[in-house]
C-alpha positions, 0 to 999 in steps of 0.5 A, a space after each residue: 913872908 909867911 903869906 908868900 910861903 903859904 901861897 907857894 904851898 897852895 901852888 904846889 898842891 892845887 895847880 898840880 891836879 890841874 897839870 895832871 888833868 891837862 896832861 890826860 887831856 893833851 894825851 887824849 886830844 887828836 892832832 887838831 890844830 884848831 882845837 889846840 888854838 882854842 885850848 891855848 886861848 882858854 889857857 891865856 884867858 886863865 893866866 890873864 885872870 890870874 895876873 889880874 888877881 895877883 895885881 890886886 894882891 897889894 890892894 888887899 894886903 892891908 885887909 884880912 889875908 885869910 879872906 883874900 886867900 880864900 877868894 883867890 883859891 876859889 877863883 882859881 879853882 873855878 877858872 880851872 874847872 871851867 877850862 877843863 869842862 870846856 876842853 872836855 866838851 871840845 874833846 867829845 865834840 871832836 871825837 863825835 865829829 871824827 866818828 861822823 866823818 869816818 862813818 860818812 867816809 865809810 858809807 861813801 867808800 861803800 857806795 863808790 865800790 858798789 855802784 855799776 860804774 867804774 870810777 877814777 880821778 886823776 890829778 893835773 899831772 895824770 896820776 891816780 887820786 882815787 879809784 873804786 873797786 868796780 873799776 879794778 874788777 871790770 877789767 880784771 886789773 891788779 891793785 899793785 898797779 891801780 893805786 893812788 899815785 900811778 900814772 895814767 899811761 901805766 894804767 892803760 899799758 897795764 890794761 893792754 897787757 891784761 887784755 882789756 884794751 884793744 887800742 894803742 895806749 899811747 894814742 889813747 892817752 894823748 887824746 884824753 889828755 888833749 880833751 882834758 886840757 881843752 876842758 872838753 867833756 867826752 862820751 866814748 863807747 869802746 869795745 873790749 877784746 872780749 866783745 863787751 861795750 864800755 861807755 867812758 865819760 871823762 869830765 875835766 875838773 877846774 884843777 887840771 885833773 879829771 874824773 872818768 866813769 866806765 860803764 858796761 853798756 853791752 846789754 843796754 846797747 843790745 836792748 836798743 838794737 832790739 828795739 831798733 830792729 823791732 821798729 824797722 823789721 817785720 816780726 814774722 818774716 824778718 824783712 824790713 817793714 813799712 817804716 824802713 821801706 819808706 826811708 829807703 824809698 826816700 833815699 832812692 828818690 833822692 838819687 834820681 836827681 843824679 840821673 839814677 833810675 829804679 823801679 818800685 814793685 808792689 806785690 799782692 799774694 792772690 790766694 793768701 786769704 783763702 789759705 788763712 781762712 781754710 787752714 788757719 793762721 799758723 799755716 798762713 804764717 808759715 806760708 808767709 815766712 817761706 814766701 819771704 825767704 823766696 822773695 829775698 833770694 829772688 831780689 838778692 843784690 838787685 834791690 830792697 824788699 819789704 813786707 808792708 803788711 798782710 800779704 802785701 810786699 814791696 820791692 825796690 829794684 835799683 840800677 834799672 835802665 829799661 822795663 825789660 830789666 824789671 820784667 826779668 825780676 818779675 819772671 823770677 818772682 812769679 816762678 818762685 811763688 808758683 813753686 808748691 809750698 809745704 806748710 803744716 803738712 799741706 801742699 799749697 800753691 799761690 801766685 801774685 799780682 804785681 804793679 810796677 812804677 818806674 822812677 822818676 818817670 812815674 813820679 819823684 814824690 814818695 807818696 805819688 810813686 807808691 800810689 802809682 805802683 798800687 794802682 798798677 797792682 790793682 789793674 793786674 788784679 782786676 785783669 784776672 790776677 796772676 799778672 803784672 802791669 806797668 803804671 800808665 797815666 790812664 790808671 789814675 783816671 780810672 781810679 778817680 772814676 771808681 772813687 767817684 762811683 763808690 760815693 755815688 753808689 752810697 748816695 744811690 742806696 740812700 736815695 732809692 735810685 736802683 730799679 729791677 727789670 725782669 727777663 722772662 725765661 721761656 719754656 721752648 716746649 710750650 712757649 710759656 713763661 716759667 720764671 723771670 730773672 731779676 736784673 738790677 739797673 741804676 738810674 743815676 739822676 745826672 748820668 742816666 742809666 748805668 750798666 751793672 757791668 760798670 757799678 757791680 765790680 765797684 760795689 763788690 770791692 767796697 762791700 756795698 754789694 751786700 746792702 744792694 743785694 739785700 735790697 734786690 732780694 727783698 724787692 724781687 720777692 715782694 714783686 714776685 708775690 703778685 705774679 701768677 702762681 706758676 711763675 718763679 723768680 730768679 735772683 743773682 747773688 754775688 760771690 762776695 755775698 756768699 762770704 757774708 754770714 747773714 746771707 741765709 738769714 736775709 733769704 729767709 727774711 725776704 721769703 717770709 716777708 713776701 709769702 713766697 715758698 722756696 720749696 722747689 728752689 733752683 740753685 745753680 752751681 752749688 748749695 742752697 744758701 738756706 742750709 746755712 741756717 740749719 747746717 752750721 754754716 755750710 759755705 755755698 758756691 751758688 751763683 743764684 737761687 730761685 723761689 716758687 710763689 706760694 700757692 
């Protein structure tokens, strides 16, 4: 029996320390069910180990009791320490996990409360699960209402009461709940009473609830509207541009299938290039702005006006029954344009050439209709400007002939098909020839001789006149060098050539190459083109010039 009493004494001392340590451990542990199960398992293992040791007590009774007792105490101590170490390790791990969890939750809350969107989650019975700070601030709501457990309907009624919702809360809630029940993702943009635009996205969840995001897209929508405006409107005048014009024209062509008619008017401002060249682009821009405003007033409700670029405008006149309806608008346009303009301290005058195509009579294809109106405008310009013309089919044939002639002119320059004929200029006093005027002729290999009346206008329009004129000048001077000394040569110069910066140089080169002298030149109607080299580019207005043959 002494052995049992000694064991009791040991149980009263050694396990007592373990109980105190266990008490501290338990008091420090969080309320974690899994951790409690682990600790209970460890204690069970320790009890089972103790039971095994006690069961073997009888086996060792016949042996040395002191040795047996020491082994038992050592094993119990080791088991207790192992249990304590494991429990403390688990405690530290749980605490670290808890800190990590709190940190992650803090970072998540910080992120949710600082994003630009308002976020809110509702459960399956339309109660708030959570909400970020941005949602509350976006609408100026009260945290007494916007809190977990609040009903969706109460939230919307609170927004209505605070002035951040302009609709019917009941209908809005019913629509959202219907979409959520059907698992339908929705995107909606609503305007607040203050004029802000809010994009609302409702994402249904599998548990029957949903997450809603609210984003202020006012600035984004304004930027999109600005980009849209720039894509379809002219920056300078504010009128629709060519892209929007084509869209509108296509729509009007579609209406002709239902019996409607309209007119397409192409306008070209006759004096705009002179204004730009002589007074500069700022004055030219101001002129275009004033002109656009006048045209807008003229057209008004009668149709649609656009700036196609430069000094070209287009008008779509709707509800047209006969050409007289169009002529009335043309008269208003001409009257408005012919009124003086005051731009940058200058009083300006202008006019316009207008081409008109009627739809569907002149075409029901967009490009064809534009082409016909453009042909009619060109006809108006060719007739002396300041006029208008309706499209007629022959214009297409004339335009085709002009295109073919332009192609043939380029070939004529390359193939040397031009000839110079000379018309003598006779002095009636003594009946002597004092000069000869160089006249160009074109001997076409298939069409024969072509008059300058036919090909010079085409050459001027295409710019080929500069190359042709240079050939005429050089050839006339070269041939005149073989004439008698008293006979002069006269060469006609196109107004288009006078706009070229190289005309004076070509004159000097032709004279130098031929050996002619221009000391007694005769310059009709304006300045000597040679002065442009030494007088800083004076713009001549001469029709032709004459040169003396060197003596």
